[in-house]
TIGUTOR-775471 format. One record per residue: x, y, z of N, C-alpha, C in turn. Coordinates in steps of 0.2 Angstrom, whole numbers, plus 5000, padded with zeros to 4 digits. Example, Ala and Ser with C-alpha at 12.3 -4.5 7.8 and 13.67 -1.06 7.14 Angstrom:
BEGIN
506649725039506249785039506649845039
506449895035506849955036506450005039
This chain:
BEGIN
509451645052508951615048509351605040
509151545038509551525032509251575027
509651575021509451625016508851595011
508751545011508151515007507551525012
507451525017506951535022506751615022
507351645021507351725023506951755016
507151715010506951735004506051735004
505951665007505251645006504851685011
505151705016504751755020504651825018
505151845014505051915010504551905005
504451845002503851834997503251835001
503351795006502751805010502351865012
502751905014502551985015502352015009
502652015003502452034997501852014994
501651944996500951924995500451955000
500551975005500152015010500152075008
500552095006500552175003500052184997
500052124993499552124987498852114990
498752104996498052084998497852014998
498351974997498351904996498451865003
497951825006498051775012498551725010
499151715012499551655010499351595014
498951595018498751535022497951535021
497751525015497051535013496451485017
495851515014495351475018495251405015
494751385016494451305013494551315004
494651255001494551264994494051204992
493551204994493051144993492851134986
492751064984492451034978493051034974
493751024975494251014971494250944969
494350924962494350864960495050824960
495150774964495650744965496050734958
496750734958497050754951497050684946
497050624950497050554946496350564943
495850584945495150584942495050634937
495450694937495550734931495950704926
496450664928496850634922496450574919
496050534923495750474921495050504917
494750554918494150574915494250614909
494950624907495050674901494850634894
494550674890494450644883494450704877
494650674872494650724866493950764866
493450724866492850754865492550814870
492950804876492850854881493350914882
493750924877494350954877494051024880
494451054885494251124887493851114893
493651054896493051044900493351084907
493051124910493351154916493451104923
493951124926494051074932494251134937
494251104944494451134950494851094954
495451094955495851054957496451094963
496851054967497351084972497851024973
498451064975499051024976499651074977
500151024979500751054980501251064975
501551114973501951134968502651094968
502751044963503351004964503851024958
503651054952504051074948503851144944
504351174942504151244939504651254933
504351274927504751284921504451354918
504751414920504451474918504751494911
504251524908504551554901504351614898
504551664902504351744902503751754905
503251754900502551774902502151714903
502451654903502051594903502451544907
502151494909502551434914502151374914
502551324914502251254915502451234923
502051204926502151184932501751114934
502051074939501651014941501451034949
500851004949500451004957500450924958
500350914964500250844966499850844973
499450794972499050784979499050714980
498750674985498950604986498650554981
498250584976498050534970498550524965
498950594963499350594957499650664957
499950674950500350724949499950754943
499850814941499550844936499950914934
500050924927500350984924499851034923
500151094924499651154924500151204920
499651234916499951294911499751364913
500051404915499851474917500151534912
499751574910499951614904499651684907
500051744906499951804909499351834905
499351824899498751844894498051814896
498151764900497551714901497151734909
497651744914497451754920497551824923
497951864918497951934920498551944924
498852014923499452034927499452014934
498852044938498852034945498951964947
498651914944498651844946499351814944
499651834939500251824936500751844940
500851894943501151934948501151884954
500651864956500651814962500951754961
500851734955501251664953501951664954
502151734951502951734952503251734959
502751754964503051744971502951674974
502851624970502651564973503351524972
503451464976504051424976503851354975
504251304975504251234975504051224982
503451174983503251154990502551204992
502451264989501851304990501251254988
500651264991500051224989499551284988
499351264981498751304978498251274976
497751314974497151294970497151324963
496951284958496851304951496151284948
495951334944495351314940495651334932
495251294928495451304921495251244917
495251244910495051194906495651154905
495451084903495851024903496051014895
496751014893496850994887497450954887
497750934880498250894879498850934876
499450934878499950964875500150924869
500650964865500850934859501250874860
501550864866501950804869501550754871
500850774872500350714874500250714882
500450764885500350774892499650814894
499250774898498650814900498750864905
498450924904498650984908498051034908
498051074913497551114915497851184913
497451224909497551284907497351334912
497751364916497351394922497051464920
496451464922496051524923496151574929
496251534933496251564940496751524945
497051554950497451524954497351554961
497351514966497251534973497851514978
498151554981498751534985498251504992
498551444994498251405000498751405006
499351395004499851385010500551405007
500851455009501551465008502051425011
502451385008502951345012503651395013
503851395019504451435021505151395020
505051325019505651285018505451245012
505951235008505951205002505951115003
505551084998505451024998506250984998
506350924999506950884997507050894990
507650884987507950894980507450854976
507050894971506450874967506550814963
507150784960507250724957507350674960
507650674966507950614970507550594976
507150654978506550644984507050624990
506750614996507150605002507450535003
508150525003508450475004508650455012
508850505015509150495021508650465025
508750395029508350355033508150385038
508750405042508550445048508050515047
508250555043507750605042507050585039
507050535036506350505033505950485039
506250445044505850435049505650495054
506150525055505950585059505550645057
505550645050505150695047504750665042
504250625045503850575039503450625034
503150685037502950725033503350745026
503950745026504350765021504450705016
504450645020504550575017503850565012
503250575015502650565012502650615006
502750675007502650725001503250714995
503750684997504250684992504450614989
504150564993504250494990503550464989
503350454982502750424981502650354983
503150304983503150244985502950234993
503250284996503050295003502350305005
502050365001501250375001500950315000
501150284995500850224992500850164997
501350155001501350105006500850115012
500850185014500350195019499650195017
499550205012498950195009498650125008
499250085006499050005006498949985014
499350015018499249995025498550005027
498250065026497550085028497050035025
497150025018496749975015496849905018
497449875020497449815023497049815029
497049855033496749865039495949865038
495749905033495049905031494849825028
495249805024495049735022495049685028
495449685033495349645039494749655042
494549705043493849725046493249695042
493349705035492749685031492849605032
493449575032493349505032493149475038
493249495043492949485050492249505051
492149565049491249565049490949535045
491149505040490849455036490849385039
491249375044491249315048490849335055
490449385055490049395061490449415066
491049435067491349475072491149535073
491249555080491149625081491749665084
491849715082492349755084492249785091
492749785095492649815102493249855104
493149885110493749935112493849915120
494449895123494549875129495149925131
495149925138495649985142496349975139
496650035138497350035136497750055141
497350075147497650085154497450035158
497849995161497649945165497949945172
497549915177497749915184498249855185
498249805181498649745182498749725174
499549725172499549705165499549635164
499249615159499049535158498949525152
498949455150498849425143499449415139
500049425142500649415138501249425144
501849395142502349405146502749465143
502749525146503249575143503349625149
503749675149503849725153503349785151
503049805156502549865154502749925155
502549985152502550045153502150065160
502350105164501950125170501850195170
501150205172500950285172500550285179
500350345181500050365187499450405186
498850385189498350425189498250465195
498350525194498250575200497650575205
497050585202496550585205496350525209
496450455207496350405209496950385214
497550425213498150405216498350325216
498350295208498550235207498950235202
499350185203499850165197499350125191
499550145185499150105179499750075175
499650035170500050005165499750015158
500150035154499950035147499849955144
499449945141499249875140499749835136
499949785137500449745134500049685130
499349675131498949635127498249655130
497749645125497049655127496649595130
497149535129496749465130496249455136
496449475142496049465147495349505147
495349555145494749605144494249565138
494649545132494249525128493849455129
494249415134493949345136493449355141
493449425144492849435149492149445145
492349475138491749485134491349415132
491849365131491649295130491149275136
491449285142491049265148490349305147
490449365145489649405145489249385139
489449345134489049325129489249345123
489649395122489849405116490349355112
490149325108490349255105490949265099
490849325096491449335092491749405092
492349425095492549485096493149505093
493349555091494049575089494149655091
494849665091495049735092495749745088
495749795085496349815082496549885085
497149885089497349935093498049935094
498249975099498949975101499149935107
499649905107499949875113500649905114
500849905120501449935122501949895126
502549885125502949845128503649875129
503849885135504449925137505049885135
505249875130505749815128506149845122
506549805118506949825113506649855108
507149885103506949915097507349885091
507149865087507449835080507049845074
507349805069506949815062506349775063
506249735068505649695069505149715075
505449755079505149775086505049855087
504549875089504449935091503949945097
504149985103503849975109503049985108
502850025105502150035103501950015096
501549965095501349925089500649905089
500449895084499749875082499649805082
499149785086498949715086498149705084
498049655080497349635080497149565083
496849565088496649515093495949495093
495849425092495149405091494949345095
494349335097494149275100493449245098
493449185096492849155094492649095098
492049105101491749055104491648995101
491648935104491648865102492048845096
492548885096493148865091493748845095
494248835091494848805094495548835090
496148805091496648825087496648805079
496248765079496248735072495848775067
495248795071494848855067495248915067
495748925072496048995070496548985065
496848935063497248915058496948935051
496348905051495848905044495748985043
495549015049495349085048496049125046
496549105050497249155048497449145041
497449075039497649065032497149095026
496449105028496049125023496149195023
496249235029496349305030496949325026
497549305027498149325024498149315017
497949245015498049245007497449285003
496949295007496449345004496749405003
497249435007497549505007498049495002
498449435001498849434995498549434988
498049394988497649404982497349464980
497149504985496949564984497449624981
498049614984498549664983499049634977
499049574975499449554970499149504965
498549484966498249434963498649384961
499049354967499549304966499649284974
499849214974500249204980500949204981
501249214975501949214975502149284975
502449304980502549384982503249394983
503549454982504149474984504349494991
504849474994505049505000505949495002
506149555002506849565003507049544996
507549504996507849484989507649404988
507149384991506849324989506049324988
505849264985505049264985504849224990
504149244992503749204997503149164993
503049104995502549064991502049064997
501449094996500949105002500349054999
500449014994499948964992499648914997
499048904999498848865003498748795000
498848755004498848745012499548755014
499548785021500148805024500448745028
501048735027501348685032501248695039
501148625042500948625049501448585053
501948605056502448555060502448575068
502548525071502548525078503148565081
503048595086503748635089504248575091
504148525093504548465094504948435087
504548435082504848405075505348455073
505148525074505648585070506148575075
506148575081506748575087507248515084
506948465083507448405081507648415074
507248445070507548455062508048485062
508048555065508448625064508948625071
508748605076509248605082509648535084
509348485081509548425083509648405090
509048425093508948405101508248385101
508148345107507548325108507048365113
506548375113506148415118506148375125
506148315125506148285132506848265134
507448285131508048275133508248335136
508248335143508348395147509148405146
509448355147510248355147510548385141
510248365135510348375128510248455127
509548465130509448545129509948595133
510148575139510548615143511248625140
511448565136512148565133512048605126
511448605123511448645117511348725119
511048735124510948795127511548835129
511948795132512648825134513048845128
513048795122513448805117513148875113
512448885115512248945111512349005117
512548995122512649055126512049065131
511549025131510849025134510949005142
510649055146510649035153510248965154
510548925157510248855158510148835166
510548865170510448845177509848875180
509648825183508948845187508348865182
508448845176507948865170507548795168
506948805168506548745165506648735158
506748655157506948635151506548665145
505948675146505448705140505748775139
505848805144506048875143506748885139
507148835140507748825137507748805129
507148755128507048735123506648795118
506348835121506048905118506548945115
507048955120507648995118508148965112
508148905112508548865106508148875100
507448865100506948875095507148945092
507148995096507349065093507949075090
508449035092509049045090509249005084
508948945083509148905078508548885072
507948885075507448865071507048915067
506848975070506549035067506849055061
507449055060507849085055507649035047
507448975049507348925044506748925041
506248965045505448965043505349015038
505449005031505349065027504649055025
504349005020503649005018503248995024
502549015024502149005030502148935033
502248945040502348885044501848895050
501448845051501048845057501548805062
501848825068502148795072501648775078
501448715079501048695083501248645089
500848655094500948605101501548625104
501648675107502048695112502048665119
502548665122502548635129502148685133
501748655137501148685140501448735147
502048715149502348755154502448835152
502548835145502648905142501948935139
501448915140500748925138500248925143
500348975148499848975153499148985152
498949005146498249025145497948975140
498348915139498048885133497848805136
497448775132497148715134497648655132
497748605136498248555134497948505129
498448475125498248435119497848375123
497348335120496948285122497448225123
497848215118498348155117498948165122
499148225124499748235128499648295131
499548285139499448345142500048385144
500648365141501248405143501248455137
500848455131500848495126500148535126
500248605123499648655123499448655116
498748665115498448685109498648755107
499248755104499448825102499848825096
499748875092500148885086500448955086
501048965083501249025080501449025073
501249075070501349065062501949105061
502349075057503049105055503049115047
503249185045503249195038503849235038
504349225033504849265032505349265038
505349205041505749195047505549245054
504849275053504549325058503949285060
503849295068503249265071502749325069
502249305065501749345063501149335067
500949285070500349275073500449215079
499949225084499949175090499349155091
499149095092498449075093498449025099
497949025102497748965107497048935107
497048875109496248845111496248875118
495848915120495848955126495748905131
496148915138495948885144495448915147
494848875148494348905151494048885158
494548835161494448805167494748835173
494248875177494548925182494948905187
494848845189495348815194496148805191
496148775186496748765182497148835179
496648875178496948945176497248975182
496948975188497249005194497848965196
497848905195498448865198499148895193
498948895187499548915182499748985183
499249035185499349105186499849105192
499649065197500049075204500749035203
500748985198501348955197501849005194
501649055190502049085187502449135191
502049165197502249215202502849175206
503449205205504049175209504149225215
504649205219504849245226505249305222
505549295217505949345214505449395210
504949375208504549415205504049465209
504449525211504049565216503549605212
503549615205502949655203502449595200
502449535201502049495199501249505203
500749515199500149525200499649485196
499149455200498649415197498049445196
497749445190497049475189496549435191
496349445198495949405201495149415199
494949475195494349485194494249435186
494849425183494749385177494749315180
495049295185494949225187494249215190
493949275192493149265195492749265189
492849305184492449295178492449225176
492949195175493049115172492549075176
492449095183492049045187491349055185
491149105181490449115179490249075172
490849045169490749005164490949045157
491649025155491849055148491748995143
491449005137491348945133492048925129
492148875128492748845124492848905118
493448915117493548965112494248965108
494248985103494849005099495149075100
495849085102495949155102496549165097
496649225094497149235090497449315089
498049315089498349385089498849385082
498749435079499049455073499449525073
500149525072500449585072500349625066
499949685066499849705060500449745057
500849775060501449805057501849745053
501949695057502349635053501949615047
501249605047500849585042500949645036
500949705037501049745032501749755029
502249735034502849725031502949675025
502649615027502549555022502249575016
501749605017501249625011501449665007
501949715009502149775005502949775004
503149715006503849705004504349755007
504249765014504649815018505049775023
505649775024506149745028506249765035
505949835036506049855043505349885045
505249875052504549895054504449965054
505049995055504950075055504750105047
504850055043504650075036503750075035
503450035041502650035040502350065046
502750105050502450135056502550205054
502050255054502150325051502650355056
502550345063502950385067503350345071
503750305070504150255075504550295080
504650255086505050285092505750285089
506050345090506750355089507150385095
507750375095508150405100508150475100
508250515105508250585105508850605101
508750665097509350675093509750735098
510450715098510850755102511050815099
């Protein structure tokens, strides 16, 4: 056992010898520290308060001491003096360390240096820390430790606490926005007998009693559409999706998605909704549409650019969507597999390599090849194109939207077309196809990656910075 921990355990024993329970009971009716600071007035000097927090600094001066406590609203100075609390309480204070959690009662005053302070009349030990906090002036800097021990990251880095409180408020604001448009929040299965709604590799689990394999969902789409069939005309869900794929600064196998469907709308309606939602969030957080991201600025001012997939492919990759030979040649240059691959799939890979990195300010990329959009209605003026958009901000795909295909026979044909002889795991959700035969209204569908949205709105360049507990490799 390390010396510091051993010393703290000895203090723990001494506290118990004094009849103190170092892991105390509740401490109700404590005032948040920010509220103590905000409510101070000279007219009410000495007003009694009751507050609690973690000890972050200590400056003992013989028979008196100044120290700071911190809760999730702020930090407050406390002054304790032997003559005021008595010898018994002061001896208990001497057994405290940085990181211990305590309750304090006393009058509020302002020191000669102008710092609002509580003059302690009483002190209660609530939790004795057996390990020290990170170095008090510099906080926790090691990125690997920050992700693995998020509890230390939160308690020692104020900006990290602020980020995750912002994340919570962003999600709350999304709900408020959607509720204001008469959407209802629903819950759909996270374990599914057939993975559907997206093309991705699922995680597989097994239910023992039913003796059946299940899949952690890759998307809630097919269940939410069943609700449209049932008559729920505006539905959304904010919950986890799971994809057994790579990890990067933009990908985590477990991620949060907001997905919604609006009957009688289409992808144009979804563009309006998306733009209104995100610009509203930016205005709420920054009171501005010009926001920082990394070393650059983002201009979120509406209206946002709308460009077709084909236009952007031609502009940034110098290749035409209808030129199969040119697409294959460009694909080979980029090391993309082209033999036996549909030209539209090749175009999609080229887009990912050459076009995405050019899309900095918000851009709705619209009208994708229908062959790579099996759940989407075709464009009225060109059946080879789909009424789909992807929204890119800061070179990241942030949202995906369709004018939803609601024609059951065409949907069945496209599903079966996707299943190849090599795709042994390919399964078709026949119940979903059956539901469409009862009639699904025309609808716009939208999915927004919440983690990436929070990245953009909090100026975080890694997805791990905005997920409380990102998936990490096991430590060797």
